[in-house]
N, C-alpha and C positions, 0 to 999 in steps of 0.2 A: 504493500500500500504506500509506504514511504517513497519507494522508487517511482511509483506511478505519479504521486503528487509532485515529486521533483521534476519529473518529465513534463507534466502539463504546465507547471509553473515556468519552466524554461520556454515552452511554446508561447506562453503568455508574454514573457519578456521579449521574445523576438517579435511577436505581433505588435506590441506596444512601441517597439523601436521603429517599424516600417511606415470635465467632465464639468345736522347742524352741529353734531358732536365732534366731527373729525376735523381736525386740523392739526397726541395721545397723552394721556395723563401719566402720572408716575406709576411705576410698577410696584405691586405690593409684595408681601412676603411670599416665599415659595409655597406653592400648594402642597398638601400632604398626600399626593397621589403615591401609588406603590413605588417604593424604593427611590425617592428623590434624594439627591446628594445632601447629606446633613449640613455640610459646610456651606452649601449654597443658600440655606435658609436665612442666614444672617445677613446676606448681602444681595438681595434681589430687587431692591427698590431702585428704579431707574433714576438717573440723574435728572435734576430739574432742567427745564428748557433753557437752552444756552444761546438762543438767537440774540445777536448784539443789537444795540439801539439802532433803529433805522432800518434793520434788516426785515424784509417782508417774510412772514411765515406762510408756507404753503398750507393749503387746506383741502379737504375732500369731504363730501357728504356721505357719511356712513350711517346715518340715522336709521336706515332700513334694517341694518344688521347689527350695529352697535349703538343703540340708543344711549343718551346721556346716563352715566352711572354704571354702564356695562363693564364687567371684568372679563378680559380676554386672556386666556391661558396659552402660553407658548412653551411647548415641550422641547427641551434640548436633550437628545439621547446621548449625553456625555457629561462628564463632571464639570463643575465650575472651573473657570480659568483657562480652558482650552480655546482653540480657534473658533469653533462653532459657537461656543458660549459667548465669547467676546463679540463676534459678529452680531449675535442676537441682541446683546445688550446695547450695542450702538443703534440697532434698529429700534428697540423699544424706547430708547431715549428720544430718537427722532419722531417716532409715532406719538410720544408724549407731547411733542411740540405742535404737531398738526392735529391731534385729537385730544385736547386738554381735558375733556370731560369723560374720557374712557380710561379705565385702569388696565395696565398690562402686567401680568405676572409671569415671570420666567421660572420654569421648573426644570432642574437638572436631574439626571438619572445616573446612578452608578453603573447600572446595567443597560447597555444600548438597546437590547431587544425589549426590555420592559418599557422604556420610553417610547419606542416605535409602536408597540402594541397599545399603549395607552392612547396615543393620538389616533391610531386606526379605529379603535373602538369607541372613541368619543362621539357625542351627539354631533351630527353634521349641521350645526347651526352657525358656523363661522366663529364660534367663541373659543374653540380649541384649535390651535395651529401647531405645526411641527417645523423645525428648521433642521436641515441635514444636508450632507454632501451628496452629490449625484452618485458617488461610488457605493451608496447604500443599496443600489440595484444589484450589485455583485452578490451580496449575501443572500438575497432572495433567489437569484438565478442559480446559485450553488447549493441551495437548500439549507443554508445556515441561518436564515431568518424566515419568519412566517409573515412578514409584511412586504408587500409590493408597493414601492413608492409611485408606481405608474397606475396600478389597478385599484389599490386600496386607498390611495390618496389622490389629491388633485393639486396641481401647481397653481398657486394664487399670486406668485411673484418670484423673482430672482433675488436672493439675498446678495449675491455678487457672482462674478465670473471666475472666482478663485485667484490665487496668488501663490507666490513661491513659499516653499517650506524650507526651513533650515535643516540640514543634516548635522546631527550633533553626536558627540562622543564623550567619553569620560574625561573628567578633569585630569590634566597631565598626560593625556593619551600620547603614545609615541608616534602618532601620525597627525598632521596638522591640515591636510588638504586631501583631495580625492586621489591624487597620484600617490601620495605616501600611504594612504589607506589601501590602495590596490597592492602596493608592494608588500605591505604587512600581511594582508590576507593570503597572498600567494605564498608567503614564507611561513605562515601559520594557518594552514587550511583547517577548517572545522573548529577553530578556537573562539571566534567572535560570535556574539549573539545579537540579533537585530530584533528590537521590540516593535511589534506591529499587530494589526488586527488579522488574525489567522483566517484565511479564506475570504478576506475582505480587501478593501481598496489598498490599504498600505502594504499588504504583503505583495500584491501585484506591482505596486509602485516600486518596492524595494527589489523584487526579482528583476524588474525591467532595468532598474539602476545598476544592480550587480551584474546583469548580463552585459550591459554596455561597458561597465567598468572592468570586468574580469573575463568576460566571455563564458562564464560558468557561474550561475547564481547559487549553486549548491555548496560553495566553499564557505558559507556562513550558516549559522543556525537561526531559524526564525521562531520566535517565542511570542506567546500571547501577551500583549501590552497595548491596549487600544486607546485609552484616554490620554490626552496630552499631559494632564497632571501626573499620571502614573509614569509616563515616559520621562518627564523631567526629573521626577524623584528617583526613579530607578537608574537613569544614566548618571545623575549626580552621586548616587551611592555606590556605583559600580556593580549594581545588580544585573544590568544589561550593558552592552557596549555601544550600540548604535541605535538611533531612533530619529524621528522627525518632529519638528515643532514649529510654531509660528515665529516669525522673525523678532517681534518684540520680546517674547519670552526668551528666545535664544540670546538676545542682546543683554537682557537683565541677568540671566544666569551666567553668561560669559563674563560680564562685568564683575560679578561676585566670585569669579574663579570656580564656579560649580560645574562647568562643562567646557568642552572644546568644540568650537564651530568649524566644520570642515568645508562648508559651502552651502549652496541652495539648489533646489530643484523646483521647477514650476512651469508656467506657460511659456511658450516660445518668446513672448515679448519681455520676459524677465531677464534683466542683466543689472549690473551694478548701477548703471546710469538711470534706467527706468525705475528701479526700486528706490534709488535715492531721491528721485523726483517725487514719488508717492510719499515717502517718509518725510520729505522736506529737509533732509540732512544727508550728507555723504556717508555711504556705508564703507566700513573697513573692507579691505581686499579679501579678508577671510570669508566674506559672504558671496564671493564670486559664484556665478551659476554653473551648472553642469557644462553648458556650451562654452562658457568663458574658460573653463578648466579643461576643455578638449574632450568632454564626454558627450557622445552623440545621443542624448535622450532628454526629453522634456515631459511635462505632465500638465494636461489641460482638463479641467472639470469645474462644473458650476456648484454653487450652494443654492438651495431652494427654500422657499416658504410654502408649506403644504397645508391643505385642509382635508378632512375626511372626504372620501370620494362623493358622498351624497350631498355635499353642499350645493345649494342652488346657484344657478348662473347669476342671478341678481346679487346674491351675497358675495360670490367670488369676484364679481366685477367691482363691487364697492370696496372689498378688502384690497384688491389690487390697486385701486385708485389711491387708497390710503398709503400703501407701501410705496408706490411711485412718488407720491408727494413727500413722504418721509425721506426717501433716498435723494431728494434734491436739497435737503437741509444741510447746512454747513457742518452740524455736529456729526451727521452720518458720513458725509464726504471726508471730513477730517479723520473720523474713526477708521474708515477703509484705508486712507492714506497711511495712518499710523501702523496698520497691519500689512502695508505694502500689497494691497489687494485691489484688483481691477474691478470697477463697478460701473455698469450702465443700466439704469432702470429699464425694466421690460414690461410691456403691456400684458394683459392676461393671456391672450392667444400665443404671444411670443414666448412667454414663460413655459406654457405647456408644450409648445413645439420644441423648445430646448430640452425639456425633460424627455420627451419621446425620442428625440434624436440621440441623446446620450444613452438612453435605455437600449435602443437598437444597436448602437455601437458595442456596448458592453455585452449584450445578448449574443451577438455574433462572436465576440472574443471568447466568452465562456463556453459557447458551443464548440468552437474550434479546439478548445482545450479538453473537451470530453468531460467537463465538470457540470454541465447543465442538468438540473434535477427536474 
């Protein structure tokens, strides 16, 4: 079985080498749904509106779906502090600016599947939403999840078009960039562990990366470590050797000497110059992209805002209008820039089209690997 998995993951790596109320109020304490992250409960209140004096705040009429005083729950199937969580909190802050009479509650889940199932089974009234990465399709296609983000959910907006991820290693690691990492792995095959979501997006991301880096992705060991919070903790403590995380978290941990930044992987547009422009500050050369370091691989994928599949067209359209308005707010734009993430608001049909296209691409890939369930 292990040999079969290694073979199909190698195929995947090769394939990937060739995802009147509205105008939103503050977010309340995390809901007590099944297994929400305890640490998140203390810090789920969205920041107060930050529009500067003289700046016009966008608005949208969502009275038909979110009357004044409504509480909207946004499920994040990951622990607090990771990329999806931070993206979501920037969105709820901006929604709070355009819908000041609506409350937005962010709920984090220690277990990804629990969060996905909660959103899937929620009442389809537009008051429970889910934010997640397009790679969530992989787990359904491989049988690792019981939730289809295409069939059980409906895209009501794009959270963003993704951005680069830092590739991180232990503090004091004997390799400081991708070239040195390759040399070390070749000299020590089977020694290093890579923390990722087994059978999910980041395992395919890393097998693609290792294939491009080494020509053989099985020279490292892939272990379960899916949340960004766990990756940062386990890399810093030497429990695992390699993982990925958002650039802001990588910068903070690197500054404190808790990890080593080897570089970044992300969309084709990602390089030191474009990432620096988004961040508004020059990035150290240690954040050079795969392409800038001579590694021929990139990673493109979207983040989505989803509602249960049965939500009405009217509600979906109103929610999308609110999201589009929120994503024009300076607080949201600044947040995406801080995360070095590309963002262009998408209308309702465009958001669903993007999800369908990404699903089809991943469906074909998983099918070619022989892993489709």
